[in-house]
N, C-alpha and C positions, 0 to 999 in steps of 0.2 A: 351811872350804871346800876343804881339801886333798883332792885326788883329783877334785874337781869342776872347778876351774880350776887350771891349772898355776901353781906357785909361781914367783917371779922366779928367774932362773938363779943357782945357788949358785957356779958357776965361769964367770962371764960371758965372760971372754976365751977360755977353752977352747971354750965353746959358739959363740962368734963364728967361730972357726976351723973347727969341725967341721960347721957347718950350710952348706947350699948356699943362698946368699942372692942376691936379685936386685939390680939396680942401684938405688941410692938410699941414703938414710941407714941404715946397717946395723943400729943398735940397734933402730930402730923395727920392722924386719922380723924380727929375732930374736923380739921380743915378739909380733908379728903371727902368726908361725908357731906359737909356743907357744899362742896363743889358738885357732888352728885345730885344735890337737891336743887340745882339751878335749872328748874323746869322750863322757864321761858327761853333761856339760852339754848338748852338742849333741843327744844322744839324748833327753834330758828335754824340751828345748825343742821338738823335732820331734814328740814323742809327745803332749805335754800343753800346749804353749804356754808363755807367760811369765806366771806368776801374780803377783799383787801382792807377795807375800812374797819370791819369787825376784827380782823386779825390784829390791826394796830391797836385798837382799843383794848382788846383782851391781853395783849402783851403787857401793857401798863398795869392793868388790873391784877394780873397774875403776879407781877413783881410786887405790888402792894400787899397782896395776901401773903406772899412768901416772907416779906419783911415782918409782918405781924406774927407769923408763925415762928420766926427765929427769935423775936423778942420774947414770946411766951416760953420758948424752950430755955432761954437764958434765965428768965425770972422764976420759972417753976420747973426745974429739971425733974422729971418723973420717970419711973420704970413702968412696966406693963400695967395697964388698967383694965385688961380683959384677958380672957382665957381662950377664946376661939381663934381660929385662923382667919386672917383677912380674906375677904372675897376677891376674886379677880378684878371686879369693878373698883373696889377700894384701893387695891394695889395700883391699878392703872391711873386712878384719880390722883393718888399721892405722887406718882411718878410725873404726871403732867404738871402738877403744882410745883414740885421741886425743880424741874427742868425749865419751867416757864415756857414750855413749848405749846403754842396754840394748835399745832398739828397733832400733837399727842392728845390734846383735849378734844379736838374734832374726832379723832379715832376712838376715843373713849365713848363718846355719845353714839357713834355709828356702830360700835361693837356691843356696848352694854346698855345703851339708853341712859335714862336718868331715874332717880328715885321717884316712886317706889319700885319701878320695874327692874331696876338694877339689883335690888336687894331681896325681892320676894318672887315666889313662883305661883302663888295662888291668891285670888281676889274674889270679893263679893261685889256685885254691882246692883245698886238700886237707882239712885240719881247721881251717885259718884262712886268711883272705885275705892274700895277699902281693902288694904292688904291683910292677908291672914298670916299671923305670925307662926302658927303651929298647924299646918294643914295635915289632913289625914294621911298617914304614911302607907296606906294599903298598897300591896304590890301584886303583880300578876301571879306570883308564886303561891299566893294564898287562895286563888280563885280556881275552882275545880268544876268540870262538867260542861263548860262552854268554850272549849278550846277552838273550835271552828269559828265561832263568832268573834272571839278575841283575836285570832290570827287575821281575820278579814279586817277588823277595825284597826289593828296595828299596821297592816299593810297600807291602809288608806291614810293613816296619820303619818307614816314614814314618807309617803309620796308628798304629802303636804309639807313636811319639814325639808324635803329636798327641793321644793319649788315646783314640783310637778302638779298637774291638775288633780284635785281631790274632791270628794263628794260630801255635802252635808249629810249627816248620819242620824238616823233614828234608831234607838234601842227600845224595842217593844217587848213587853212580857209581863208576867204576873208580878205582883208586889213581893218584895223581899227576895227576888231571885238573884240579885247581885248586879243589876244594871248600873246603879250609881257607883258601886265599888269599881266596876270595870273602867268607868270614865275617870274616876279619881286616880286609878292606877296608871293612867296615861301620864299624869304629871310626875309621879314617882319614877316612871321608866325613862322619860324623855326630858326632864328638866335640865339635864346636863347638855342637851342639844338646843337649849333656848326655848323650850316649850313652856308656856304659862297657861294656867287654867283660870278662867273667869266664870264664876257661877252667876248667871243673870237671874235675879229675883223677879217675881211677877211685875212689880212696879218698874223694874228696869226696862221692860219692853217699851215704856213710854219715852225712853231717852236713848233709843238705839242709835240715832244719827249722831248724837254727841259722843257716844262711846266709840263708834266707828272712826270718827275723826281723831279721837285721842289716841287710837291704836295704829292708825294708818301708816305713819312714818317711822314707827319704832322698829328696831332691828330684830326683836324677838317674834316668835310665832305664838298665836293665841287661839286656844280652844274655848269658844263660848259655849258654856254648859247650861242647858235648860233642863232642870230636873223635874220629873213628875209633871210633864207638860200636858195640860188639858185647857182648852180655851172655849169660850162661848162666842158664837158668831155675832151675837149682839154687842159684844164688847169690842172697843176700838183696838184692843191688843191683838185680836184676830188678824186685823189688817196690817198691824205693825209687824207681826211675825211673818206674814206672807211677803211683806216688803223686804224683810231681812233676808229671806231665803231666795227671793227672785223678784225682779221687777221694781225695785225701789228707784226713786230719783237719785239717791246717793248710791254709789257703787260700793259693794262690800270689798274691803281691802284684801289683797292677796295674802296677807299674813293673818287672816282670820278664818277659822273653820268652825262651823256650827255642829254641835253634837247634843242631841236631846234624848231624854228617856221619857217613856210614857206607859201607862197601863192600858191605854186605848190605841188601837191600831190607826184610827183616822184622826185622833187627837181632839176631836170636837165633841162637846156634850150634845147629845141628841135625844129626842123623844119621838114616839110614834106620831105625835101631832105635828112634828116638823115635816113629815112626808105627805105630799099631796095625795088626795084621793084620785083613783082612776077617773078620767074624764073631768078633772077639775077645770074650772073656767079660766084660771090664771095660766097663760101659756109659759110664763117665766118661772113657775113653781119648781119644776125639776131642775132648771138652771141654778136655782138657789141651793138645792140639795147638792148638786155636783160641785158648786163652789165650796161648800163645806168639806166635801170628801176630798177635794183636790189639794188641801193643805198638806196632808201626809205625802202626796205625790211629789212635792217640792223637795223632799229629802231623796237624794239620789241613791243612798244606800240605807236599806232597812234591814236590821238584824233582829231576829226573833229569839227570845229567851223563854223556852217552855217551862212550865211549872216543875218544881223539884218532885221527885218521888223518894221513897224511903231509902233506897240504895244510894242515890246521889247525896241525900242529906247526910247519911252516915259517912260517906267518903269525905265530905267537906269537914265534918266534925273531926275525923281522924287527921286530916291535913292541918287543921288549925291547932289541934292539940300536939301535933308532932309525933304521934305514935299510933300503932294499930290499936283498935278498940278490943279490949277483952269483953267477955260476956256481961260483966257487971256494968262497964262503961256504956256498952251498947244499950242495955236495958234502961239505964238512966237517961241516955240521950233520946231514946224513943219516948219515954215517959214525959220528958221535958217538952218534946214537940207535940205530943198528943194532949197536952193540957190546954189546948185551945190555940196554940201558936202555929201549928201546921209545919209542914216540911218546907223549908226555904233556907237560902243562904244566910238571911238575917237571923233566923232561929238558930242555925248552926253556930254563928258567931256569938250569939247571946249565951248559948250553952257552954261554949269553950271559955268565954270570959267568966261565967259563973263557976265553972269547974276548976279554974286555975287558982 
């Protein structure tokens, strides 16, 4: 079973020190976390279920792990080695281990998945998923001025979470207006409902098919977040992105929703030389232009974020500071913006941080 379920710790005291454990009997949570890290087993259970043969094998193996746990408890009786509360996944994993129930273990994977998905709500993806230990905690309460766009986006995401049809979404607008913060606030608002945020870096577009397969059978819902998206049609990533949105050989999983932000409405870097002259001899020239412009059309929902004006900027500053602006604070905020930064949500946040 090596490689399917983790072996008991070979250096238990070292592992006890290096792990981040919750409050409670520590050895139990060392083993519970190891059980959550059984990626190969978790994938098999999620893809195929628990066959009779696998059920028999796991019963014996859980008994072996439980014997090792009891031995460590006797040899090294310890109090709490952590301050935080255990996560639901850790509690369910410990319960399955102590009961020896393979059905509890199956339920654990079907409810919580396996690590790192069971423990983290935000990830970066290039060639592999990297969990983010401390994601940006921005919330919708901090975002001012785009209530209509935020409501529309949230309605779409709530449909996605409930299993209803939802639309790939493009947030388009000027730099610094808060598009990225709106996307990150989705994780803050809906992580309790199983939403995970995966920021796909530019190099990650080359590995989309492997990412899709790694997420397909997991119980959580994933927003794939493409930030500041602009592509060159001469780059293979242009076609990778088109395939992700529509028309790929691999089907996009039902638990994946694409949300992108961009400063460009059509997402594609263009120059006037790209446009054919009237009467150009190449009859396919305009087809090429249309192919470029069609990329944004593959987003079923496009939300526009107009530039900030002075009034909206000051409203956001006041919201972030948590108080009305007196005349002095108003003058300082305007001076801060007019020193080359301009009116934007980003400038408002920078001023609020500088003033606190």
